Structures are given as structure tokens and as C-alpha cells.
C-alpha positions as a Python dict, from the first residue, in 0.01 Angstrom:
ca = {
    (1, 'M'): (0, 0, 0),
    (2, 'T'): (-55, 152, -348),
    (3, 'K'): (-309, -34, -557),
    (4, 'I'): (-260, -77, -942),
    (5, 'N'): (-435, 177, -1161),
    (6, 'Y'): (-563, -79, -1410),
    (7, 'K'): (-674, 187, -1654),
    (8, 'D'): (-315, 322, -1681),
    (9, 'L'): (-160, -25, -1674),
    (10, 'R'): (-391, -151, -1943),
    (11, 'A'): (-303, 157, -2159),
    (12, 'A'): (62, 115, -2119),
    (13, 'I'): (61, -258, -2185),
    (14, 'L'): (-166, -236, -2491),
    (15, 'S'): (35, 52, -2639),
    (16, 'L'): (365, -149, -2602),
    (17, 'T'): (210, -470, -2753),
    (18, 'S'): (-14, -343, -3022),
    (19, 'N'): (-25, -595, -3323),
    (20, 'E'): (248, -812, -3167),
    (21, 'T'): (199, -1185, -3224),
    (22, 'D'): (519, -1332, -3070),
    (23, 'E'): (414, -1483, -2738),
    (24, 'I'): (758, -1446, -2582),
    (25, 'A'): (786, -1075, -2671),
    (26, 'L'): (431, -1027, -2534),
    (27, 'M'): (509, -1213, -2212),
    (28, 'A'): (842, -1015, -2155),
    (29, 'T'): (678, -685, -2206),
    (30, 'F'): (368, -773, -2001),
    (31, 'V'): (561, -900, -1699),
    (32, 'C'): (802, -608, -1695),
    (33, 'E'): (525, -349, -1697),
    (34, 'L'): (317, -542, -1442),
    (35, 'H'): (595, -619, -1188),
    (36, 'H'): (700, -256, -1159),
    (37, 'S'): (331, -133, -1123),
    (38, 'D'): (283, -269, -767),
    (39, 'A'): (494, -308, -452),
    (40, 'R'): (290, -619, -358),
    (41, 'F'): (459, -813, -645),
    (42, 'D'): (765, -994, -524),
    (43, 'W'): (797, -1225, -822),
    (44, 'T'): (610, -1184, -1142),
    (45, 'G'): (643, -1419, -1448),
    (46, 'F'): (513, -1660, -1694),
    (47, 'Y'): (539, -2038, -1703),
    (48, 'R'): (497, -2158, -2062),
    (49, 'V'): (335, -2479, -2195),
    (50, 'T'): (639, -2644, -2373),
    (51, 'E'): (517, -2988, -2388),
    (52, 'P'): (203, -3181, -2278),
    (53, 'E'): (124, -3129, -1903),
    (54, 'L'): (453, -2931, -1847),
    (55, 'L'): (533, -2574, -1773),
    (56, 'K'): (876, -2417, -1817),
    (57, 'I'): (975, -2077, -1685),
    (58, 'G'): (935, -1797, -1921),
    (59, 'P'): (1004, -1418, -1906),
    (60, 'Y'): (996, -1309, -1531),
    (61, 'Q'): (1104, -1032, -1301),
    (62, 'G'): (1232, -1104, -945),
    (63, 'G'): (1459, -1364, -804),
    (64, 'H'): (1496, -1715, -957),
    (65, 'G'): (1188, -1924, -1009),
    (66, 'C'): (1134, -2297, -1055),
    (67, 'L'): (1255, -2409, -1396),
    (68, 'V'): (1000, -2686, -1456),
    (69, 'I'): (646, -2736, -1314),
    (70, 'P'): (435, -3033, -1405),
    (71, 'F'): (66, -2969, -1438),
    (72, 'N'): (-3, -3199, -1140),
    (73, 'R'): (206, -2988, -891),
    (74, 'G'): (174, -2663, -714),
    (75, 'V'): (-54, -2351, -771),
    (76, 'C'): (78, -2299, -1122),
    (77, 'G'): (16, -2661, -1212),
    (78, 'A'): (-340, -2633, -1084),
    (79, 'A'): (-412, -2318, -1280),
    (80, 'A'): (-280, -2493, -1606),
    (81, 'R'): (-452, -2823, -1532),
    (82, 'K'): (-795, -2670, -1442),
    (83, 'R'): (-754, -2375, -1666),
    (84, 'E'): (-889, -2170, -1376),
    (85, 'T'): (-735, -1874, -1182),
    (86, 'Q'): (-587, -1963, -855),
    (87, 'L'): (-609, -1692, -582),
    (88, 'V'): (-416, -1820, -288),
    (89, 'A'): (-422, -1605, 30),
    (90, 'D'): (-177, -1836, 214),
    (91, 'V'): (44, -2065, 19),
    (92, 'D'): (112, -2277, 336),
    (93, 'M'): (-265, -2379, 318),
    (94, 'F'): (-237, -2487, -51),
    (95, 'E'): (-183, -2862, -55),
    (96, 'G'): (112, -2937, -285),
    (97, 'H'): (249, -2575, -305),
    (98, 'I'): (579, -2560, -451),
    (99, 'A'): (815, -2329, -273),
    (100, 'C'): (1027, -2183, -547),
    (101, 'A'): (1113, -1892, -304),
    (102, 'S'): (1085, -1930, 73),
    (103, 'S'): (960, -1567, 90),
    (104, 'T'): (636, -1634, -98),
    (105, 'R'): (329, -1589, 134),
    (106, 'S'): (49, -1543, -119),
    (107, 'E'): (9, -1617, -498),
    (108, 'L'): (-213, -1537, -792),
    (109, 'V'): (-190, -1763, -1096),
    (110, 'I'): (-392, -1694, -1414),
    (111, 'P'): (-411, -1929, -1715),
    (112, 'V'): (-312, -1758, -2035),
    (113, 'Q'): (-486, -1861, -2360),
    (114, 'N'): (-486, -1741, -2712),
    (115, 'K'): (-822, -1648, -2880),
    (116, 'A'): (-874, -2003, -3009),
    (117, 'G'): (-848, -2132, -2652),
    (118, 'R'): (-490, -2296, -2670),
    (119, 'L'): (-330, -2280, -2337),
    (120, 'L'): (-6, -2086, -2372),
    (121, 'G'): (93, -2094, -2011),
    (122, 'V'): (18, -1921, -1678),
    (123, 'L'): (89, -1586, -1539),
    (124, 'D'): (231, -1630, -1185),
    (125, 'I'): (241, -1341, -938),
    (126, 'D'): (396, -1413, -593),
    (127, 'S'): (392, -1171, -283),
    (128, 'D'): (598, -1187, 34),
    (129, 'Q'): (284, -1039, 199),
    (130, 'P'): (-4, -1275, 316),
    (131, 'D'): (-339, -1225, 136),
    (132, 'A'): (-191, -974, -102),
    (133, 'F'): (-427, -1032, -395),
    (134, 'T'): (-784, -951, -454),
    (135, 'Q'): (-1053, -1083, -700),
    (136, 'E'): (-1035, -735, -854),
    (137, 'D'): (-671, -816, -935),
    (138, 'A'): (-755, -1151, -1079),
    (139, 'D'): (-1038, -1021, -1285),
    (140, 'N'): (-853, -714, -1433),
    (141, 'L'): (-542, -913, -1519),
    (142, 'S'): (-743, -1193, -1670),
    (143, 'D'): (-926, -955, -1895),
    (144, 'L'): (-590, -776, -1990),
    (145, 'L'): (-422, -1105, -2059),
    (146, 'S'): (-712, -1213, -2295),
    (147, 'E'): (-676, -882, -2495),
    (148, 'V'): (-296, -900, -2519),
    (149, 'F'): (-274, -1262, -2626),
    (150, 'A'): (-562, -1265, -2860),
    (151, 'L'): (-347, -1248, -3177),
    (152, 'V'): (-116, -1520, -3078),
    (153, 'R'): (-174, -1838, -3294),
}
């Protein structure tokens, strides 16, 4: 299995998103580059905060996702509610997991905030492989998200 070259991914995403402030444009570009960078990624996308305590599907790559996720449900809801990265090796062991796709075995969900700390949504990465994600993935992607979304108001 090929691991992401985070240095190259960072350079590519930053060159494509430089000075952009529109969060949808940033999300679409980020997720496209990320999804195609690693074979572990079966579904890669954003769920956006569209009203209090509610996430709605945003730009994504892969099959269909859930359209709406309340903050009190699933891995994405937990990441948004707690504002903490959720690194789930086995989704069947996560109480309240929402099966948007039956093929999902593991999941990495990272909260996305602007520089002022406003929660914009979450980045959700699903894999059809168990235990597909590492803390290195979580840390690198969290840092990159902070940089890319720093200019969003």
C-alpha cells in the first residue's frame, strides 16, 4: 500500500488554493487532491455546518454519502460536537456509527475551523480496509486543513 507523500500533497493543495477564501471552492479542491492521493481512501468528503448542530454533505469524491448528519450521531457528529479528530480503526466498534456505505471498515474524521475558530465542518475519510489510518495521517491532514482554511471568514 502506498503512503501519502504529505510534502507533495501539501505543495499541490497550497498551490491550487493560494489566497482563496471561498470555503466550498477550498473544500472541492482539497478533497479532489486528497482522494486521488492514496488507494486507502474509498470515500473522501466534507460535511458542512449548515445550521446549529447539523452537518450536510459538501464536496466529496466516491459513492453517495449521507445527506444530513446531526452532531449527536455517528463519527462525523462526534468530531463536530467534540471538535476533536476521530480516528476509528473499526467502525463496527464505534457506538452509534452511521453506515452511509456498507463497505466502510475504518474512518478518519477531522474538524475544520477557520482561523477565528468557527467550525466550518468536518473532513471525513472512509476506507474499505480495516485500521487504514494512522495518527500521522490525522496530524498531517489537520495541519494542512488549518493552513488551507485560515483565510475563510
